[in-house]
C-alpha positions as CSV (number, residue, x, y, z in Angstrom):
1,M,-172.2,-66.6,116.1
2,H,-175.6,-66.3,114.5
3,D,-178.1,-69.1,114.8
4,M,-179.5,-68.0,111.4
5,L,-183.1,-69.0,111.3
6,G,-185.7,-68.4,113.9
7,W,-188.4,-70.9,112.9
8,D,-190.4,-70.2,116.1
9,V,-190.9,-66.5,115.1
10,G,-191.1,-67.0,111.3
11,D,-187.6,-65.8,110.6
12,T,-186.5,-67.9,107.7
13,D,-184.8,-65.3,105.4
14,P,-181.1,-65.1,105.0
15,T,-179.3,-62.3,106.8
16,D,-177.8,-59.5,104.6
17,Y,-174.5,-59.2,106.3
18,E,-173.2,-56.6,103.9
19,K,-175.6,-54.1,105.6
20,V,-174.1,-55.1,109.0
21,C,-170.6,-54.3,107.9
22,P,-170.1,-50.6,107.5
23,P,-167.4,-48.9,105.4
24,G,-164.0,-49.5,107.1
25,G,-165.4,-52.4,109.1
26,E,-164.7,-56.1,109.0
27,L,-167.1,-59.0,109.8
28,A,-166.4,-62.7,110.1
29,V,-169.4,-64.9,109.9
30,F,-169.6,-68.6,110.7
31,V,-172.9,-70.0,109.5
32,T,-173.2,-73.1,111.5
33,E,-176.3,-74.6,110.0
34,P,-177.0,-73.1,106.6
35,C,-179.6,-75.7,105.7
36,S,-179.9,-78.5,108.2
37,A,-182.8,-80.0,106.3
38,K,-180.4,-80.8,103.4
39,A,-177.5,-81.6,105.8
40,H,-175.2,-79.0,104.3
41,G,-172.0,-78.2,106.1
42,P,-171.1,-74.9,107.7
43,W,-170.3,-71.8,105.7
44,F,-167.8,-69.0,106.3
45,A,-168.0,-65.5,105.0
46,Y,-165.6,-62.6,105.6
47,Y,-166.7,-59.0,104.8
48,R,-164.7,-55.9,104.5
49,G,-166.3,-52.5,104.1
50,G,-169.8,-53.9,103.4
51,H,-168.6,-56.3,100.7
52,L,-168.0,-60.0,100.7
53,C,-164.3,-60.5,100.6
54,T,-164.3,-64.3,100.7
55,G,-166.7,-67.0,101.5
56,F,-166.8,-70.8,101.2
57,S,-168.5,-73.9,102.4
58,F,-166.7,-76.1,104.9
59,E,-167.6,-79.0,102.5
60,A,-165.4,-77.4,99.8
61,P,-162.9,-74.8,101.1
62,G,-161.2,-74.9,97.7
63,D,-164.2,-73.3,96.1
64,R,-164.2,-69.8,97.3
65,V,-166.2,-66.7,96.2
66,G,-166.0,-63.0,96.8
67,E,-164.0,-59.9,95.8
68,D,-160.8,-61.4,97.2
69,P,-161.5,-65.2,97.4
70,D,-157.9,-66.1,98.0
71,V,-157.3,-63.8,101.0
72,L,-157.3,-66.9,103.4
73,L,-155.7,-69.3,100.9
74,P,-152.2,-69.2,102.5
75,A,-153.7,-70.2,105.9
76,L,-155.9,-72.9,104.3
77,V,-153.0,-74.4,102.4
78,A,-150.7,-74.3,105.5
79,A,-153.4,-76.2,107.5
80,G,-153.6,-78.9,104.8
81,L,-157.2,-78.0,103.9
82,V,-156.7,-77.1,100.2
83,G,-154.0,-77.7,97.7
84,P,-151.9,-80.8,96.7
85,H,-151.4,-81.9,100.4
86,A,-154.9,-81.4,101.6
87,Q,-156.2,-83.9,104.1
88,H,-159.9,-84.2,103.6
89,G,-162.3,-86.5,105.4
90,T,-160.4,-86.4,108.7
91,E,-162.3,-86.3,111.9
92,D,-161.0,-82.8,112.8
93,F,-161.5,-81.3,109.3
94,E,-164.0,-78.6,110.4
95,E,-162.1,-77.8,113.6
96,R,-159.0,-77.3,111.4
97,I,-160.9,-74.9,109.2
98,V,-162.1,-72.8,112.1
99,R,-158.6,-72.8,113.6
100,A,-157.0,-71.7,110.3
101,I,-159.6,-68.9,109.9
102,T,-159.4,-67.6,113.5
103,E,-155.5,-67.6,113.4
104,A,-155.4,-65.9,110.0
105,L,-157.8,-63.2,111.0
106,S,-156.6,-62.9,114.7
107,L,-160.1,-63.8,115.9
108,P,-160.8,-64.8,119.5
109,E,-161.2,-68.5,120.2
110,L,-164.7,-69.6,119.5
111,E,-166.7,-71.2,122.3
112,L,-169.2,-73.7,120.6
113,P,-172.1,-75.0,122.6
């Protein structure tokens, strides 16, 4: 987990995660507060070998970007997050997104503060 901005130390630039993900590596990034001033929802990005494989806002998981934007599509559809049977606006929508991602990528369970 990366808190993103360090206002107290003048760190307001976005992080270049492609530089953090070396060739052959994988990196899953949950951006918990991409722009709290504008009340944007969390963002997820998955990098492989230094390139953005897929990324999307929790506000619109159906609108994915990257070199392989649909890599998590089966998990998102199975969880009812996108597709014809999507259940938006539920109280646990963001938790379902995190669960679908962590299961699909075999990530450890996240401990949120």
